[in-house]
LORO-433167 format. One record per residue (C-alpha): x, y, z; chain; residue number from 1. Coordinates in pm, whole numbers, always signed. Example, Ala and Ser with C-alpha at 12.3 -4.5 7.8 and 13.67 -1.06 7.14 Angstrom:
REM LORO-433167
- east / north / up / chaine / num
- +1230 / -450 / +780 / A / 1 $
- +1367 / -106 / +714 / A / 2 $
This chain:
REM LORO-433167
- east / north / up / chaine / num
- +353 / +508 / +2132 / A / 1 $
- +571 / +815 / +2133 / A / 2 $
- +402 / +1154 / +2098 / A / 3 $
- +628 / +1426 / +1966 / A / 4 $
- +614 / +1796 / +1899 / A / 5 $
- +514 / +1897 / +1550 / A / 6 $
- +791 / +1786 / +1312 / A / 7 $
- +982 / +2026 / +1094 / A / 8 $
- +863 / +2065 / +737 / A / 9 $
- +1163 / +1874 / +599 / A / 10 $
- +1074 / +1578 / +823 / A / 11 $
- +723 / +1570 / +679 / A / 12 $
- +871 / +1566 / +329 / A / 13 $
- +1116 / +1283 / +404 / A / 14 $
- +991 / +1005 / +181 / A / 15 $
- +615 / +1045 / +214 / A / 16 $
- +472 / +704 / +128 / A / 17 $
- +148 / +527 / +224 / A / 18 $
- -161 / +711 / +345 / A / 19 $
- -491 / +601 / +497 / A / 20 $
- -782 / +756 / +686 / A / 21 $
- -1035 / +679 / +955 / A / 22 $
- -1362 / +860 / +1025 / A / 23 $
- -1504 / +866 / +1378 / A / 24 $
- -1858 / +724 / +1334 / A / 25 $
- -1993 / +932 / +1625 / A / 26 $
- -1833 / +1273 / +1573 / A / 27 $
- -1775 / +1246 / +1199 / A / 28 $
- -1417 / +1371 / +1243 / A / 29 $
- -1175 / +1251 / +977 / A / 30 $
- -818 / +1149 / +1066 / A / 31 $
- -535 / +1093 / +817 / A / 32 $
- -233 / +868 / +877 / A / 33 $
- +71 / +931 / +656 / A / 34 $
- +377 / +704 / +648 / A / 35 $
- +711 / +884 / +615 / A / 36 $
- +1075 / +770 / +592 / A / 37 $
- +1308 / +1008 / +777 / A / 38 $
- +1669 / +889 / +791 / A / 39 $
- +1661 / +740 / +1143 / A / 40 $
- +1317 / +578 / +1174 / A / 41 $
- +985 / +529 / +999 / A / 42 $
- +701 / +741 / +1135 / A / 43 $
- +326 / +768 / +1106 / A / 44 $
- +216 / +1132 / +1108 / A / 45 $
- -141 / +1177 / +1232 / A / 46 $
- -361 / +1466 / +1117 / A / 47 $
- -719 / +1575 / +1164 / A / 48 $
- -895 / +1719 / +862 / A / 49 $
- -1009 / +2055 / +1002 / A / 50 $
- -1174 / +2156 / +674 / A / 51 $
- -1181 / +2020 / +317 / A / 52 $
- -855 / +2207 / +251 / A / 53 $
- -682 / +2210 / +591 / A / 54 $
- -503 / +1950 / +802 / A / 55 $
- -415 / +1990 / +1169 / A / 56 $
- -115 / +1793 / +1298 / A / 57 $
- -209 / +1571 / +1596 / A / 58 $
- +84 / +1341 / +1679 / A / 59 $
- +365 / +1120 / +1551 / A / 60 $
- +356 / +743 / +1598 / A / 61 $
- +675 / +534 / +1600 / A / 62 $
- +753 / +179 / +1705 / A / 63 $
- +1072 / -33 / +1721 / A / 64 $
- +915 / -278 / +1474 / A / 65 $
- +872 / -9 / +1208 / A / 66 $
- +1187 / -87 / +1006 / A / 67 $
- +1111 / +12 / +646 / A / 68 $
- +737 / +11 / +591 / A / 69 $
- +533 / +52 / +272 / A / 70 $
- +159 / +104 / +318 / A / 71 $
- -109 / +94 / +584 / A / 72 $
- -485 / +65 / +630 / A / 73 $
- -663 / +216 / +930 / A / 74 $
- -924 / +5 / +1109 / A / 75 $
- -987 / +235 / +1408 / A / 76 $
- -855 / +545 / +1582 / A / 77 $
- -474 / +504 / +1585 / A / 78 $
- -519 / +139 / +1487 / A / 79 $
- -393 / +1 / +1157 / A / 80 $
- -232 / -281 / +962 / A / 81 $
- +98 / -188 / +799 / A / 82 $
- +326 / -373 / +557 / A / 83 $
- +694 / -421 / +637 / A / 84 $
- +862 / -398 / +295 / A / 85 $
- +1222 / -445 / +405 / A / 86 $
- +1384 / -563 / +725 / A / 87 $
- +1684 / -334 / +692 / A / 88 $
- +1720 / +43 / +657 / A / 89 $
- +2068 / +4 / +504 / A / 90 $
- +2046 / +41 / +126 / A / 91 $
- +2300 / -233 / +53 / A / 92 $
- +2113 / -480 / +270 / A / 93 $
- +1793 / -372 / +95 / A / 94 $
- +1957 / -456 / -238 / A / 95 $
- +2041 / -799 / -98 / A / 96 $
- +1682 / -853 / +14 / A / 97 $
- +1563 / -772 / -339 / A / 98 $
- +1819 / -974 / -536 / A / 99 $
- +1821 / -1278 / -307 / A / 100 $
- +1441 / -1274 / -276 / A / 101 $
- +1464 / -1289 / +99 / A / 102 $
- +1137 / -1342 / +285 / A / 103 $
- +1203 / -1073 / +544 / A / 104 $
- +878 / -880 / +499 / A / 105 $
- +549 / -908 / +681 / A / 106 $
- +239 / -735 / +813 / A / 107 $
- +218 / -564 / +1152 / A / 108 $
- -87 / -461 / +1350 / A / 109 $
- -64 / -142 / +1556 / A / 110 $
- -322 / -138 / +1836 / A / 111 $
- -290 / +226 / +1942 / A / 112 $
- +0 / +158 / +2181 / A / 113 $
- +240 / -83 / +2016 / A / 114 $
- +289 / -298 / +1708 / A / 115 $
- +303 / -673 / +1674 / A / 116 $
- +370 / -892 / +1373 / A / 117 $
- +64 / -1078 / +1243 / A / 118 $
- +210 / -1210 / +915 / A / 119 $
- +570 / -1303 / +836 / A / 120 $
- +790 / -1461 / +565 / A / 121 $
- +675 / -1239 / +277 / A / 122 $
- +877 / -1106 / -18 / A / 123 $
- +851 / -728 / -8 / A / 124 $
- +480 / -688 / +81 / A / 125 $
- +354 / -365 / -68 / A / 126 $
- -9 / -252 / -91 / A / 127 $
- -264 / -343 / +175 / A / 128 $
- -639 / -290 / +204 / A / 129 $
- -948 / -437 / +365 / A / 130 $
- -1281 / -568 / +236 / A / 131 $
- -1593 / -351 / +280 / A / 132 $
- -1721 / -585 / +554 / A / 133 $
- -1388 / -563 / +742 / A / 134 $
- -1344 / -941 / +745 / A / 135 $
- -1063 / -986 / +492 / A / 136 $
- -730 / -806 / +460 / A / 137 $
- -570 / -799 / +116 / A / 138 $
- -191 / -783 / +76 / A / 139 $
- +18 / -737 / -240 / A / 140 $
- +331 / -954 / -216 / A / 141 $
- +532 / -746 / -459 / A / 142 $
- +844 / -955 / -522 / A / 143 $
- +650 / -1284 / -534 / A / 144 $
- +389 / -1146 / -780 / A / 145 $
- +103 / -1261 / -559 / A / 146 $
- -217 / -1117 / -418 / A / 147 $
- -293 / -1260 / -73 / A / 148 $
- -616 / -1277 / +127 / A / 149 $
- -619 / -1303 / +508 / A / 150 $
- -914 / -1367 / +736 / A / 151 $
- -927 / -1123 / +1027 / A / 152 $
- -1046 / -1244 / +1368 / A / 153 $
- -1177 / -1048 / +1667 / A / 154 $
- -825 / -1011 / +1809 / A / 155 $
- -703 / -857 / +1481 / A / 156 $
- -481 / -1155 / +1405 / A / 157 $
- -467 / -1265 / +1041 / A / 158 $
- -497 / -1614 / +897 / A / 159 $
- -413 / -1673 / +531 / A / 160 $
- -715 / -1799 / +340 / A / 161 $
- -604 / -1776 / -25 / A / 162 $
- -339 / -1655 / -267 / A / 163 $
- -346 / -1572 / -637 / A / 164 $
- -39 / -1565 / -861 / A / 165 $
- -78 / -1254 / -1079 / A / 166 $
- +238 / -1295 / -1295 / A / 167 $
- +308 / -923 / -1246 / A / 168 $
- +447 / -720 / -956 / A / 169 $
- +138 / -608 / -767 / A / 170 $
- +161 / -268 / -600 / A / 171 $
- -115 / -70 / -424 / A / 172 $
- -470 / -200 / -381 / A / 173 $
- -791 / +3 / -399 / A / 174 $
- -1126 / -148 / -302 / A / 175 $
- -1450 / -54 / -476 / A / 176 $
- -1684 / +10 / -180 / A / 177 $
- -1993 / -93 / -378 / A / 178 $
- -1879 / -412 / -555 / A / 179 $
- -1585 / -508 / -334 / A / 180 $
- -1370 / -549 / -648 / A / 181 $
- -1000 / -465 / -625 / A / 182 $
- -818 / -227 / -857 / A / 183 $
- -446 / -299 / -841 / A / 184 $
- -165 / -108 / -1012 / A / 185 $
- +110 / -340 / -1130 / A / 186 $
- +457 / -356 / -1286 / A / 187 $
- +461 / -628 / -1555 / A / 188 $
- +839 / -632 / -1622 / A / 189 $
- +1012 / -709 / -1294 / A / 190 $
- +1371 / -619 / -1376 / A / 191 $
- +1271 / -275 / -1500 / A / 192 $
- +1075 / -167 / -1194 / A / 193 $
- +1340 / -323 / -969 / A / 194 $
- +1590 / -88 / -1131 / A / 195 $
- +1403 / +209 / -984 / A / 196 $
- +1523 / +69 / -651 / A / 197 $
- +1871 / -51 / -753 / A / 198 $
- +1941 / +225 / -1009 / A / 199 $
- +2192 / +13 / -1205 / A / 200 $
- +2077 / +24 / -1568 / A / 201 $
- +1911 / +367 / -1584 / A / 202 $
- +1598 / +264 / -1777 / A / 203 $
- +1369 / +548 / -1884 / A / 204 $
- +1059 / +348 / -1978 / A / 205 $
- +886 / +162 / -1697 / A / 206 $
- +569 / -18 / -1809 / A / 207 $
- +234 / +36 / -1636 / A / 208 $
- -57 / -201 / -1583 / A / 209 $
- -387 / -197 / -1394 / A / 210 $
- -573 / -516 / -1307 / A / 211 $
- -926 / -552 / -1178 / A / 212 $
- -968 / -846 / -942 / A / 213 $
- -1337 / -931 / -943 / A / 214 $
- -1438 / -1051 / -600 / A / 215 $
- -1705 / -1289 / -474 / A / 216 $
- -1736 / -1352 / -99 / A / 217 $
- -1401 / -1171 / -55 / A / 218 $
- -1228 / -1418 / -288 / A / 219 $
- -1097 / -1360 / -640 / A / 220 $
- -1336 / -1490 / -905 / A / 221 $
- -1178 / -1336 / -1216 / A / 222 $
- -890 / -1108 / -1322 / A / 223 $
- -931 / -845 / -1592 / A / 224 $
- -663 / -617 / -1738 / A / 225 $
- -812 / -270 / -1789 / A / 226 $
- -499 / -69 / -1867 / A / 227 $
- -153 / -148 / -2004 / A / 228 $
- +127 / +70 / -2145 / A / 229 $
- +497 / +21 / -2219 / A / 230 $
- +587 / +336 / -2027 / A / 231 $
- +559 / +576 / -2321 / A / 232 $
- +232 / +717 / -2189 / A / 233 $
- +248 / +639 / -1818 / A / 234 $
- +564 / +558 / -1624 / A / 235 $
- +548 / +288 / -1352 / A / 236 $
- +191 / +276 / -1219 / A / 237 $
- +167 / +239 / -841 / A / 238 $
- -198 / +300 / -758 / A / 239 $
- -533 / +306 / -938 / A / 240 $
- -894 / +372 / -844 / A / 241 $
- -1216 / +353 / -1046 / A / 242 $
- -1497 / +603 / -994 / A / 243 $
- -1799 / +672 / -1219 / A / 244 $
- -1644 / +540 / -1537 / A / 245 $
- -1308 / +709 / -1477 / A / 246 $
- -981 / +539 / -1388 / A / 247 $
- -730 / +747 / -1191 / A / 248 $
- -373 / +610 / -1200 / A / 249 $
- -76 / +730 / -997 / A / 250 $
- +290 / +651 / -1056 / A / 251 $
- +627 / +603 / -883 / A / 252 $
- +747 / +952 / -960 / A / 253 $
- +537 / +1251 / -1058 / A / 254 $
- +273 / +1147 / -1309 / A / 255 $
- -102 / +1119 / -1267 / A / 256 $
- -347 / +1016 / -1535 / A / 257 $
- -727 / +1016 / -1555 / A / 258 $
- -881 / +812 / -1835 / A / 259 $
- -1221 / +687 / -1949 / A / 260 $
- -1297 / +319 / -1904 / A / 261 $
- -1495 / +212 / -2207 / A / 262 $
- -1545 / -150 / -2106 / A / 263 $
- -1569 / -354 / -1788 / A / 264 $
- -1697 / -711 / -1782 / A / 265 $
- -2004 / -786 / -1574 / A / 266 $
């Protein structure tokens, strides 16, 4: 782990991406981990929440294995799983990884000192989260349109236990802490959302979709679509969470929508 001086503001703003948090069970202190993409290396910026409206910078975490990462989930102080979206930082090689469907992605575990790969041979793994009991790690394999479940052992290694083909590009994963159900933002038309990366055709409408994966014993028992739009109302959904009858949906660019959920199956 490299500990640096506080970065400049422009470094903080360089491609802010995934974010996760961890609360110290003894002190109650809350720590935030934000993934950023400066030009030379991916970084995890660590903050302590000093008050409900104030963050204090603590340190920067880097590692040689952090090529181009996507999202992370904290499981302890300075300990997290993180998805490796691309192998390369060169944009032309990234295009090749997308178009050739290269299995260069994976999942790393950072133990507070260094990272190691715990899952490999994935097609652009995107969102990642963990079950309420901490036993199962969920991964969205974006380019393969799959949701994956991995059993976590006491050494923090992962063993694949199931996969579900969703027939849509699955993005970020939110876990309902009460039911354990997963709320996953998706991109139902692959070539359109891929164009936000390749920027070839210049589409203006990018469809949005939110799926609820009903879980039983940390396995998918049923899939329910709770939101869908052709992009006229909401452009390219990337994350969704359900709280008290409300669905909050974020997007690739600058939109956010809060809507009422009138129906959910039992």
